[in-house]
py3Dmol code that shows the C-alpha trace and the ligand (Angstrom):
import py3Dmol

protein = """\
ATOM      1  CA  UNK A   1      -4.963  11.205 -20.223  1.00  0.00           C
ATOM      2  CA  UNK A   2      -2.823   9.106 -17.875  1.00  0.00           C
ATOM      3  CA  UNK A   3      -2.113  10.041 -14.290  1.00  0.00           C
ATOM      4  CA  UNK A   4      -3.924  13.268 -13.503  1.00  0.00           C
ATOM      5  CA  UNK A   5      -5.038  13.513  -9.897  1.00  0.00           C
ATOM      6  CA  UNK A   6      -3.398  15.692  -7.318  1.00  0.00           C
ATOM      7  CA  UNK A   7      -4.399  15.086  -3.720  1.00  0.00           C
ATOM      8  CA  UNK A   8      -5.673  18.194  -2.014  1.00  0.00           C
ATOM      9  CA  UNK A   9      -3.705  18.547   1.192  1.00  0.00           C
ATOM     10  CA  UNK A  10      -4.935  20.579   4.169  1.00  0.00           C
ATOM     11  CA  UNK A  11      -3.028  23.713   5.096  1.00  0.00           C
ATOM     12  CA  UNK A  12      -2.441  22.553   8.677  1.00  0.00           C
ATOM     13  CA  UNK A  13      -0.045  19.634   8.071  1.00  0.00           C
ATOM     14  CA  UNK A  14       2.030  18.748  11.124  1.00  0.00           C
ATOM     15  CA  UNK A  15       5.750  18.013  11.227  1.00  0.00           C
ATOM     16  CA  UNK A  16       6.394  14.264  11.021  1.00  0.00           C
ATOM     17  CA  UNK A  17       9.212  12.137  12.338  1.00  0.00           C
ATOM     18  CA  UNK A  18      10.241   8.690  11.253  1.00  0.00           C
ATOM     19  CA  UNK A  19       9.608   6.183  14.043  1.00  0.00           C
ATOM     20  CA  UNK A  20      12.948   5.036  15.535  1.00  0.00           C
ATOM     21  CA  UNK A  21      11.948   1.342  15.525  1.00  0.00           C
ATOM     22  CA  UNK A  22      10.918   0.962  11.877  1.00  0.00           C
ATOM     23  CA  UNK A  23      13.252  -0.819   9.429  1.00  0.00           C
ATOM     24  CA  UNK A  24      16.052   1.270   7.951  1.00  0.00           C
ATOM     25  CA  UNK A  25      16.339   2.240   4.287  1.00  0.00           C
ATOM     26  CA  UNK A  26      16.744  -0.896   2.152  1.00  0.00           C
ATOM     27  CA  UNK A  27      15.385  -3.224   4.835  1.00  0.00           C
ATOM     28  CA  UNK A  28      12.118  -5.165   4.432  1.00  0.00           C
ATOM     29  CA  UNK A  29       9.057  -3.802   6.193  1.00  0.00           C
ATOM     30  CA  UNK A  30       7.586  -6.284   8.679  1.00  0.00           C
ATOM     31  CA  UNK A  31       4.490  -8.264   7.732  1.00  0.00           C
ATOM     32  CA  UNK A  32       1.790  -6.620   9.885  1.00  0.00           C
ATOM     33  CA  UNK A  33      -0.504  -9.681   9.812  1.00  0.00           C
ATOM     34  CA  UNK A  34       0.395 -13.141   8.472  1.00  0.00           C
ATOM     35  CA  UNK A  35      -3.123 -13.622   7.062  1.00  0.00           C
ATOM     36  CA  UNK A  36      -3.329 -10.196   5.401  1.00  0.00           C
ATOM     37  CA  UNK A  37      -4.437 -10.325   1.750  1.00  0.00           C
ATOM     38  CA  UNK A  38      -1.854  -7.678   0.901  1.00  0.00           C
ATOM     39  CA  UNK A  39       1.291  -8.931   2.592  1.00  0.00           C
ATOM     40  CA  UNK A  40       0.579 -12.063   4.662  1.00  0.00           C
ATOM     41  CA  UNK A  41       2.560 -15.176   3.864  1.00  0.00           C
ATOM     42  CA  UNK A  42      -0.095 -17.492   5.369  1.00  0.00           C
ATOM     43  CA  UNK A  43      -3.016 -16.015   3.410  1.00  0.00           C
ATOM     44  CA  UNK A  44      -4.369 -18.728   1.084  1.00  0.00           C
ATOM     45  CA  UNK A  45      -4.857 -16.127  -1.659  1.00  0.00           C
ATOM     46  CA  UNK A  46      -3.041 -12.845  -1.553  1.00  0.00           C
ATOM     47  CA  UNK A  47      -0.593 -10.440  -3.078  1.00  0.00           C
ATOM     48  CA  UNK A  48       2.286 -11.343  -0.724  1.00  0.00           C
ATOM     49  CA  UNK A  49       3.811  -7.962  -1.349  1.00  0.00           C
ATOM     50  CA  UNK A  50       7.368  -7.438  -0.246  1.00  0.00           C
ATOM     51  CA  UNK A  51       7.614  -3.854   0.845  1.00  0.00           C
ATOM     52  CA  UNK A  52      11.013  -2.244   1.419  1.00  0.00           C
ATOM     53  CA  UNK A  53      11.635   0.780   3.600  1.00  0.00           C
ATOM     54  CA  UNK A  54      13.141   3.759   1.815  1.00  0.00           C
ATOM     55  CA  UNK A  55      14.512   7.095   2.998  1.00  0.00           C
ATOM     56  CA  UNK A  56      12.413   9.472   5.095  1.00  0.00           C
ATOM     57  CA  UNK A  57       8.726   8.599   4.616  1.00  0.00           C
ATOM     58  CA  UNK A  58       9.063   6.433   1.503  1.00  0.00           C
ATOM     59  CA  UNK A  59       8.707   2.738   0.718  1.00  0.00           C
ATOM     60  CA  UNK A  60       9.065   0.674  -2.437  1.00  0.00           C
ATOM     61  CA  UNK A  61       7.605  -2.681  -3.470  1.00  0.00           C
ATOM     62  CA  UNK A  62       7.489  -4.999  -6.448  1.00  0.00           C
ATOM     63  CA  UNK A  63       4.645  -7.245  -7.543  1.00  0.00           C
ATOM     64  CA  UNK A  64       4.741  -9.895 -10.258  1.00  0.00           C
ATOM     65  CA  UNK A  65       1.464  -9.726 -12.182  1.00  0.00           C
ATOM     66  CA  UNK A  66       0.407 -13.377 -12.214  1.00  0.00           C
ATOM     67  CA  UNK A  67      -2.422 -15.157 -14.021  1.00  0.00           C
ATOM     68  CA  UNK A  68      -4.987 -15.159 -11.189  1.00  0.00           C
ATOM     69  CA  UNK A  69      -4.834 -11.340 -11.107  1.00  0.00           C
ATOM     70  CA  UNK A  70      -6.465 -11.152 -14.549  1.00  0.00           C
ATOM     71  CA  UNK A  71      -9.376  -8.797 -15.168  1.00  0.00           C
ATOM     72  CA  UNK A  72      -9.775  -8.140 -18.910  1.00  0.00           C
ATOM     73  CA  UNK A  73      -8.048 -10.680 -21.157  1.00  0.00           C
ATOM     74  CA  UNK A  74      -4.305 -10.573 -20.558  1.00  0.00           C
ATOM     75  CA  UNK A  75      -4.340  -7.632 -18.144  1.00  0.00           C
ATOM     76  CA  UNK A  76      -4.561  -6.998 -14.410  1.00  0.00           C
ATOM     77  CA  UNK A  77      -7.907  -6.433 -12.662  1.00  0.00           C
ATOM     78  CA  UNK A  78      -8.251  -2.860 -11.444  1.00  0.00           C
ATOM     79  CA  UNK A  79      -9.308  -3.979  -7.975  1.00  0.00           C
ATOM     80  CA  UNK A  80      -6.150  -6.034  -7.557  1.00  0.00           C
ATOM     81  CA  UNK A  81      -4.054  -3.004  -8.431  1.00  0.00           C
ATOM     82  CA  UNK A  82      -6.092  -0.927  -5.991  1.00  0.00           C
ATOM     83  CA  UNK A  83      -5.443  -3.491  -3.234  1.00  0.00           C
ATOM     84  CA  UNK A  84      -1.718  -3.354  -3.962  1.00  0.00           C
ATOM     85  CA  UNK A  85      -1.714   0.450  -3.719  1.00  0.00           C
ATOM     86  CA  UNK A  86      -3.648   0.221  -0.439  1.00  0.00           C
ATOM     87  CA  UNK A  87      -1.084  -2.138   1.065  1.00  0.00           C
ATOM     88  CA  UNK A  88       1.960  -0.200  -0.131  1.00  0.00           C
ATOM     89  CA  UNK A  89       0.568   3.114   1.120  1.00  0.00           C
ATOM     90  CA  UNK A  90      -0.476   1.568   4.467  1.00  0.00           C
ATOM     91  CA  UNK A  91       3.097   0.410   4.883  1.00  0.00           C
ATOM     92  CA  UNK A  92       4.384   3.908   4.189  1.00  0.00           C
ATOM     93  CA  UNK A  93       2.217   5.160   7.063  1.00  0.00           C
ATOM     94  CA  UNK A  94       3.914   2.697   9.401  1.00  0.00           C
ATOM     95  CA  UNK A  95       7.138   4.695   8.950  1.00  0.00           C
ATOM     96  CA  UNK A  96       5.671   7.497  11.058  1.00  0.00           C
ATOM     97  CA  UNK A  97       4.722   5.003  13.768  1.00  0.00           C
ATOM     98  CA  UNK A  98       0.989   5.380  13.432  1.00  0.00           C
ATOM     99  CA  UNK A  99      -1.425   2.404  13.168  1.00  0.00           C
ATOM    100  CA  UNK A 100      -3.897   3.270  10.433  1.00  0.00           C
ATOM    101  CA  UNK A 101      -6.773   2.058   8.317  1.00  0.00           C
ATOM    102  CA  UNK A 102      -7.756   3.337   4.903  1.00  0.00           C
ATOM    103  CA  UNK A 103     -10.702   5.715   4.670  1.00  0.00           C
ATOM    104  CA  UNK A 104     -10.280   7.012   1.117  1.00  0.00           C
ATOM    105  CA  UNK A 105      -8.498   5.745  -1.996  1.00  0.00           C
ATOM    106  CA  UNK A 106      -8.236   7.361  -5.431  1.00  0.00           C
ATOM    107  CA  UNK A 107      -6.638   5.517  -8.317  1.00  0.00           C
ATOM    108  CA  UNK A 108      -5.548   6.680 -11.773  1.00  0.00           C
ATOM    109  CA  UNK A 109      -5.182   3.823 -14.224  1.00  0.00           C
ATOM    110  CA  UNK A 110      -3.021   5.148 -17.049  1.00  0.00           C
ATOM    111  CA  UNK A 111      -2.008   2.016 -18.995  1.00  0.00           C
ATOM    112  CA  UNK A 112      -3.164  -1.602 -19.200  1.00  0.00           C
ATOM    113  CA  UNK A 113      -0.855  -3.769 -17.070  1.00  0.00           C
ATOM    114  CA  UNK A 114      -0.093  -7.068 -18.800  1.00  0.00           C
ATOM    115  CA  UNK A 115      -0.024 -10.445 -17.059  1.00  0.00           C
ATOM    116  CA  UNK A 116       3.581 -11.610 -16.802  1.00  0.00           C
ATOM    117  CA  UNK A 117       4.923  -8.116 -16.105  1.00  0.00           C
ATOM    118  CA  UNK A 118       6.330  -6.863 -12.806  1.00  0.00           C
ATOM    119  CA  UNK A 119       5.020  -3.680 -11.233  1.00  0.00           C
ATOM    120  CA  UNK A 120       7.355  -1.464  -9.232  1.00  0.00           C
ATOM    121  CA  UNK A 121       5.706   0.737  -6.597  1.00  0.00           C
ATOM    122  CA  UNK A 122       6.880   3.797  -4.767  1.00  0.00           C
ATOM    123  CA  UNK A 123       4.868   5.397  -1.963  1.00  0.00           C
ATOM    124  CA  UNK A 124       5.433   8.336   0.343  1.00  0.00           C
ATOM    125  CA  UNK A 125       3.638   9.915   3.244  1.00  0.00           C
ATOM    126  CA  UNK A 126       2.899  13.499   2.234  1.00  0.00           C
ATOM    127  CA  UNK A 127       1.691  14.717   5.591  1.00  0.00           C
ATOM    128  CA  UNK A 128      -0.347  14.212   8.730  1.00  0.00           C
ATOM    129  CA  UNK A 129      -3.130  16.356  10.120  1.00  0.00           C
ATOM    130  CA  UNK A 130      -4.731  15.209  13.357  1.00  0.00           C
ATOM    131  CA  UNK A 131      -5.556  11.524  12.856  1.00  0.00           C
ATOM    132  CA  UNK A 132      -5.401  11.742   9.047  1.00  0.00           C
ATOM    133  CA  UNK A 133      -2.362  10.614   7.108  1.00  0.00           C
ATOM    134  CA  UNK A 134      -2.035  11.575   3.430  1.00  0.00           C
ATOM    135  CA  UNK A 135      -0.144   9.217   1.166  1.00  0.00           C
ATOM    136  CA  UNK A 136       0.719   9.062  -2.546  1.00  0.00           C
ATOM    137  CA  UNK A 137       1.882   6.081  -4.579  1.00  0.00           C
ATOM    138  CA  UNK A 138       2.978   5.405  -8.131  1.00  0.00           C
ATOM    139  CA  UNK A 139       3.371   2.196 -10.113  1.00  0.00           C
ATOM    140  CA  UNK A 140       5.920   1.720 -12.876  1.00  0.00           C
ATOM    141  CA  UNK A 141       6.530  -0.843 -15.607  1.00  0.00           C
ATOM    142  CA  UNK A 142       9.727  -1.439 -17.543  1.00  0.00           C
ATOM    143  CA  UNK A 143       9.586   0.328 -20.876  1.00  0.00           C
ATOM    144  CA  UNK A 144       7.524   3.284 -19.613  1.00  0.00           C
ATOM    145  CA  UNK A 145       9.122   6.395 -18.180  1.00  0.00           C
ATOM    146  CA  UNK A 146       5.915   7.759 -16.664  1.00  0.00           C
ATOM    147  CA  UNK A 147       3.907   5.896 -14.013  1.00  0.00           C
ATOM    148  CA  UNK A 148       1.396   3.418 -15.448  1.00  0.00           C
ATOM    149  CA  UNK A 149      -0.892   4.023 -12.457  1.00  0.00           C
ATOM    150  CA  UNK A 150      -0.992   6.221  -9.379  1.00  0.00           C
ATOM    151  CA  UNK A 151      -2.932   6.438  -6.146  1.00  0.00           C
ATOM    152  CA  UNK A 152      -3.712   8.843  -3.357  1.00  0.00           C
ATOM    153  CA  UNK A 153      -4.925   7.646  -0.014  1.00  0.00           C
ATOM    154  CA  UNK A 154      -6.198   9.046   3.236  1.00  0.00           C
ATOM    155  CA  UNK A 155      -5.532   6.838   6.227  1.00  0.00           C
ATOM    156  CA  UNK A 156      -6.842   7.422   9.731  1.00  0.00           C
ATOM    157  CA  UNK A 157      -5.024   6.671  12.947  1.00  0.00           C
ATOM    158  CA  UNK A 158      -6.743   4.041  15.080  1.00  0.00           C
ATOM    159  CA  UNK A 159      -6.327   2.361  18.422  1.00  0.00           C
ATOM    160  CA  UNK A 160      -5.317  -1.028  17.027  1.00  0.00           C
ATOM    161  CA  UNK A 161      -6.675  -3.113  19.918  1.00  0.00           C
ATOM    162  CA  UNK A 162      -9.993  -1.291  20.171  1.00  0.00           C
ATOM    163  CA  UNK A 163     -10.570  -1.135  16.409  1.00  0.00           C
ATOM    164  CA  UNK A 164     -10.443  -4.924  15.923  1.00  0.00           C
ATOM    165  CA  UNK A 165     -11.872  -5.865  19.327  1.00  0.00           C
ATOM    166  CA  UNK A 166     -15.301  -6.892  18.035  1.00  0.00           C
ATOM    167  CA  UNK A 167     -14.006  -8.797  15.006  1.00  0.00           C
ATOM    168  CA  UNK A 168     -11.342 -11.157  16.348  1.00  0.00           C
ATOM    169  CA  UNK A 169     -13.870 -13.985  16.939  1.00  0.00           C
ATOM    170  CA  UNK A 170     -14.502 -14.187  13.217  1.00  0.00           C
ATOM    171  CA  UNK A 171     -10.849 -13.944  12.192  1.00  0.00           C
ATOM    172  CA  UNK A 172      -9.461 -16.588   9.853  1.00  0.00           C
ATOM    173  CA  UNK A 173      -6.480 -18.216  11.565  1.00  0.00           C
ATOM    174  CA  UNK A 174      -3.192 -19.167   9.946  1.00  0.00           C
ATOM    175  CA  UNK A 175      -2.851 -22.918   9.359  1.00  0.00           C
ATOM    176  CA  UNK A 176      -0.908 -24.610  12.189  1.00  0.00           C
ATOM    177  CA  UNK A 177       2.265 -26.636  11.716  1.00  0.00           C
TER     178      UNK A 177
END
"""
ligand_1 = """\
59
MFK
C -1.790 -1.270 11.139
C -0.966 -0.902 9.918
C -1.455 -1.542 8.660
C -0.725 -1.088 7.457
C -1.108 -1.735 6.148
C -2.567 -1.871 5.937
C -2.981 -1.694 4.512
C -4.427 -2.003 4.296
C -5.328 -1.004 5.032
C -6.777 -1.319 4.841
O -7.206 -1.747 3.796
S -7.810 -1.045 6.188
C -9.384 -1.688 5.658
C -10.297 -0.701 5.050
N -10.633 0.375 5.945
C -11.543 0.227 6.945
O -12.103 -0.810 7.181
C -11.846 1.458 7.758
C -13.336 1.572 8.030
N -13.612 2.868 8.692
C -13.606 2.986 10.049
O -13.429 2.014 10.766
C -13.823 4.380 10.617
O -14.223 5.240 9.590
C -12.544 4.945 11.306
C -12.251 4.166 12.580
C -11.340 4.905 10.375
C -12.788 6.405 11.647
O -13.948 6.491 12.446
P -13.931 7.374 13.782
O -15.324 7.419 14.251
O -12.874 6.897 14.724
O -13.439 8.809 13.297
P -14.147 9.904 12.366
O -15.282 9.367 11.576
O -14.397 11.085 13.247
O -12.981 10.266 11.349
C -11.706 10.682 11.807
C -11.181 11.705 10.814
O -11.082 11.060 9.529
C -11.858 11.766 8.564
N -12.466 10.804 7.641
C -13.215 9.737 7.967
N -13.624 9.113 6.866
C -13.126 9.801 5.820
C -13.201 9.654 4.404
N -13.870 8.636 3.843
N -12.535 10.530 3.622
C -11.841 11.558 4.180
N -11.718 11.750 5.527
C -12.366 10.884 6.316
C -12.924 12.472 9.396
O -13.428 13.593 8.683
C -12.135 12.869 10.632
O -11.353 14.005 10.311
P -11.101 15.132 11.441
O -10.312 14.424 12.515
O -10.323 16.196 10.724
O -12.462 15.565 11.884
"""
view = py3Dmol.view(width=600, height=400)
view.addModel(protein, "pdb")
view.setStyle({"model": 0}, {"cartoon": {"style": "trace"}})
view.addModel(ligand_1, "xyz")
view.setStyle({"model": 1}, {"stick": {}})
view.zoomTo()
view.show()
Protein backbone atom coordinates (compact mmCIF):
# COMPACT_ATOMS: atom_id res chain seq x y z
CA UNK A 1 0.00 0.00 0.00
CA UNK A 2 2.89 2.37 0.72
CA UNK A 3 2.46 5.77 2.30
CA UNK A 4 -1.21 6.29 3.07
CA UNK A 5 -1.80 8.43 6.14
CA UNK A 6 -2.98 11.99 6.04
CA UNK A 7 -2.75 13.93 9.28
CA UNK A 8 -6.05 15.42 10.32
CA UNK A 9 -5.42 19.09 10.97
CA UNK A 10 -7.70 21.23 13.15
CA UNK A 11 -9.67 24.00 11.48
CA UNK A 12 -8.26 26.68 13.79
CA UNK A 13 -4.61 26.73 12.64
CA UNK A 14 -2.82 29.97 13.50
CA UNK A 15 -0.55 31.99 11.24
CA UNK A 16 3.10 31.07 11.81
CA UNK A 17 6.28 33.05 11.40
CA UNK A 18 9.80 31.79 11.04
CA UNK A 19 11.87 32.75 14.08
CA UNK A 20 14.39 35.47 13.12
CA UNK A 21 17.29 33.75 14.94
CA UNK A 22 17.07 30.29 13.37
CA UNK A 23 19.61 29.26 10.70
CA UNK A 24 18.90 30.43 7.16
CA UNK A 25 18.04 28.13 4.25
CA UNK A 26 20.97 25.80 3.54
CA UNK A 27 22.56 26.32 6.95
CA UNK A 28 22.89 23.52 9.53
CA UNK A 29 20.39 23.47 12.37
CA UNK A 30 22.06 23.72 15.78
CA UNK A 31 22.48 20.60 17.90
CA UNK A 32 19.89 21.15 20.66
CA UNK A 33 21.66 18.82 23.13
CA UNK A 34 25.12 17.28 22.70
CA UNK A 35 23.99 14.02 24.34
CA UNK A 36 20.76 13.69 22.33
CA UNK A 37 20.29 10.26 20.73
CA UNK A 38 19.00 11.94 17.58
CA UNK A 39 21.54 14.66 16.92
CA UNK A 40 24.11 14.85 19.73
CA UNK A 41 27.75 14.45 18.81
CA UNK A 42 28.74 13.33 22.33
CA UNK A 43 26.08 10.60 22.60
CA UNK A 44 27.87 7.23 22.83
CA UNK A 45 25.23 5.68 20.56
CA UNK A 46 23.07 7.82 18.37
CA UNK A 47 21.91 8.84 14.95
CA UNK A 48 24.04 12.01 14.79
CA UNK A 49 21.64 13.46 12.29
CA UNK A 50 22.74 16.53 10.41
CA UNK A 51 19.65 18.59 9.86
CA UNK A 52 19.69 21.50 7.41
CA UNK A 53 17.30 24.42 7.48
CA UNK A 54 15.21 24.87 4.36
CA UNK A 55 12.83 27.58 3.17
CA UNK A 56 9.85 28.66 5.26
CA UNK A 57 9.02 25.88 7.74
CA UNK A 58 11.03 23.07 6.13
CA UNK A 59 14.18 21.15 6.99
CA UNK A 60 16.10 18.35 5.31
CA UNK A 61 18.46 15.70 6.67
CA UNK A 62 20.41 12.68 5.50
CA UNK A 63 21.17 9.51 7.42
CA UNK A 64 23.51 6.71 6.39
CA UNK A 65 21.88 3.40 7.32
CA UNK A 66 24.71 1.65 9.15
CA UNK A 67 25.04 -1.91 10.45
CA UNK A 68 24.02 -1.27 14.08
CA UNK A 69 20.64 0.04 12.85
CA UNK A 70 19.66 -3.44 11.65
CA UNK A 71 16.27 -4.88 12.52
CA UNK A 72 15.39 -7.73 10.13
CA UNK A 73 18.35 -9.19 8.24
CA UNK A 74 19.90 -6.52 6.03
CA UNK A 75 17.30 -3.83 6.74
CA UNK A 76 16.75 -0.95 9.15
CA UNK A 77 14.85 -1.42 12.43
CA UNK A 78 11.51 0.39 12.37
CA UNK A 79 12.17 2.04 15.72
CA UNK A 80 15.40 3.57 14.46
CA UNK A 81 13.55 5.06 11.51
CA UNK A 82 10.87 6.34 13.88
CA UNK A 83 13.55 8.01 16.04
CA UNK A 84 15.01 9.68 12.95
CA UNK A 85 11.60 11.03 11.94
CA UNK A 86 11.06 12.30 15.50
CA UNK A 87 14.34 14.20 15.45
CA UNK A 88 13.88 15.67 11.98
CA UNK A 89 10.33 16.81 12.74
CA UNK A 90 11.37 18.25 16.13
CA UNK A 91 13.97 20.29 14.31
CA UNK A 92 11.36 21.59 11.89
CA UNK A 93 9.38 22.87 14.88
CA UNK A 94 12.40 24.87 16.02
CA UNK A 95 11.98 27.02 12.89
CA UNK A 96 8.89 28.61 14.42
CA UNK A 97 10.81 29.33 17.62
CA UNK A 98 8.84 27.01 19.85
CA UNK A 99 10.47 24.50 22.25
CA UNK A 100 8.54 21.26 21.88
CA UNK A 101 8.32 17.62 22.84
CA UNK A 102 6.64 14.87 20.88
CA UNK A 103 3.22 13.70 22.02
CA UNK A 104 2.12 11.67 18.99
CA UNK A 105 3.94 9.98 16.10
CA UNK A 106 2.49 8.04 13.17
CA UNK A 107 4.76 6.24 10.74
CA UNK A 108 4.08 4.63 7.36
CA UNK A 109 6.74 2.13 6.37
CA UNK A 110 6.39 1.67 2.62
CA UNK A 111 9.60 -0.16 1.61
CA UNK A 112 12.35 -2.09 3.38
CA UNK A 113 15.36 0.19 3.86
CA UNK A 114 18.61 -1.67 3.22
CA UNK A 115 21.74 -1.35 5.36
CA UNK A 116 24.36 0.59 3.41
CA UNK A 117 21.81 2.96 1.87
CA UNK A 118 21.39 6.65 2.69
CA UNK A 119 18.00 8.04 3.64
CA UNK A 120 17.08 11.59 2.67
CA UNK A 121 14.46 13.28 4.86
CA UNK A 122 12.27 16.28 4.31
CA UNK A 123 10.04 17.70 7.05
CA UNK A 124 7.71 20.66 7.27
CA UNK A 125 5.59 22.28 9.93
CA UNK A 126 2.01 22.19 8.67
CA UNK A 127 0.50 24.38 11.33
CA UNK A 128 0.16 25.40 14.95
CA UNK A 129 -2.93 25.47 17.12
CA UNK A 130 -2.49 26.62 20.70
CA UNK A 131 0.46 24.64 22.08
CA UNK A 132 0.21 21.93 19.40
CA UNK A 133 2.48 21.90 16.38
CA UNK A 134 1.65 19.62 13.44
CA UNK A 135 4.52 18.30 11.38
CA UNK A 136 4.92 15.96 8.39
CA UNK A 137 8.05 14.20 7.17
CA UNK A 138 9.03 11.96 4.29
CA UNK A 139 12.03 9.72 3.70
CA UNK A 140 13.48 8.98 0.28
CA UNK A 141 15.97 6.50 -1.15
CA UNK A 142 17.83 6.73 -4.44
CA UNK A 143 16.08 4.68 -7.08
CA UNK A 144 12.56 5.33 -5.74
CA UNK A 145 10.49 8.29 -6.85
CA UNK A 146 7.92 7.97 -4.07
CA UNK A 147 8.81 8.23 -0.37
CA UNK A 148 9.91 4.92 1.17
CA UNK A 149 8.47 6.02 4.53
CA UNK A 150 6.54 8.95 5.94
CA UNK A 151 5.60 10.32 9.34
CA UNK A 152 3.18 12.70 10.97
CA UNK A 153 3.83 14.14 14.37
CA UNK A 154 2.12 16.27 16.95
CA UNK A 155 4.49 18.23 19.14
CA UNK A 156 3.50 20.28 22.17
CA UNK A 157 5.06 23.53 23.27
CA UNK A 158 6.75 23.33 26.66
CA UNK A 159 8.55 25.58 29.09
CA UNK A 160 12.00 24.08 28.52
CA UNK A 161 13.37 24.83 32.00
CA UNK A 162 10.30 23.64 33.89
CA UNK A 163 9.80 20.52 31.76
CA UNK A 164 13.25 19.07 32.52
CA UNK A 165 13.59 20.51 36.03
CA UNK A 166 12.99 17.22 37.85
CA UNK A 167 15.17 15.11 35.56
CA UNK A 168 18.49 16.96 35.34
CA UNK A 169 19.96 15.06 38.33
CA UNK A 170 19.76 11.83 36.38
CA UNK A 171 21.09 13.27 33.12
CA UNK A 172 24.00 11.51 31.44
CA UNK A 173 26.81 14.04 31.02
CA UNK A 174 29.04 14.45 27.99
CA UNK A 175 32.55 13.06 28.52
CA UNK A 176 35.00 15.81 29.57
CA UNK A 177 38.19 16.68 27.70
C1 LIG B 1 13.56 21.63 22.30
C2 LIG B 1 13.55 21.31 20.82
C3 LIG B 1 13.88 19.88 20.52
C4 LIG B 1 13.75 19.54 19.09
C5 LIG B 1 14.12 18.14 18.69
C6 LIG B 1 13.61 17.08 19.60
C7 LIG B 1 13.23 15.82 18.89
C8 LIG B 1 12.87 14.72 19.83
C9 LIG B 1 11.61 15.06 20.63
C10 LIG B 1 11.26 13.97 21.60
O1 LIG B 1 11.42 12.80 21.34
S1 LIG B 1 10.60 14.47 23.11
C11 LIG B 1 10.49 12.95 24.04
C12 LIG B 1 9.18 12.26 23.96
N1 LIG B 1 8.09 13.07 24.45
C13 LIG B 1 7.86 13.25 25.78
O2 LIG B 1 8.56 12.78 26.64
C14 LIG B 1 6.65 14.06 26.14
C15 LIG B 1 5.91 13.43 27.31
N2 LIG B 1 4.64 14.16 27.54
C16 LIG B 1 4.58 15.22 28.39
O3 LIG B 1 5.55 15.56 29.04
C17 LIG B 1 3.25 15.95 28.48
O4 LIG B 1 2.27 15.20 27.82
C18 LIG B 1 3.31 17.38 27.88
C19 LIG B 1 4.18 18.28 28.76
C20 LIG B 1 3.84 17.37 26.46
C21 LIG B 1 1.90 17.94 27.83
O5 LIG B 1 1.35 17.89 29.12
P1 LIG B 1 0.60 19.18 29.72
O6 LIG B 1 -0.03 18.73 30.97
O7 LIG B 1 1.51 20.36 29.76
O8 LIG B 1 -0.50 19.54 28.62
P2 LIG B 1 -1.82 18.76 28.16
O9 LIG B 1 -1.85 17.34 28.58
O10 LIG B 1 -2.96 19.64 28.54
O11 LIG B 1 -1.67 18.79 26.57
C22 LIG B 1 -1.48 20.00 25.87
C23 LIG B 1 -2.20 19.87 24.54
O12 LIG B 1 -1.62 18.77 23.83
C24 LIG B 1 -2.62 17.80 23.51
N3 LIG B 1 -2.04 16.46 23.61
C25 LIG B 1 -1.40 15.94 24.67
N4 LIG B 1 -1.04 14.69 24.42
C26 LIG B 1 -1.48 14.40 23.18
C27 LIG B 1 -1.42 13.25 22.34
N5 LIG B 1 -0.81 12.12 22.75
N6 LIG B 1 -1.95 13.32 21.10
C28 LIG B 1 -2.56 14.45 20.68
N7 LIG B 1 -2.64 15.60 21.42
C29 LIG B 1 -2.11 15.55 22.65
C30 LIG B 1 -3.69 18.03 24.57
O13 LIG B 1 -4.94 17.54 24.10
C31 LIG B 1 -3.67 19.54 24.72
O14 LIG B 1 -4.37 20.10 23.62
P3 LIG B 1 -5.24 21.44 23.84
O15 LIG B 1 -4.23 22.49 24.23
O16 LIG B 1 -5.88 21.68 22.51
O17 LIG B 1 -6.20 21.11 24.94
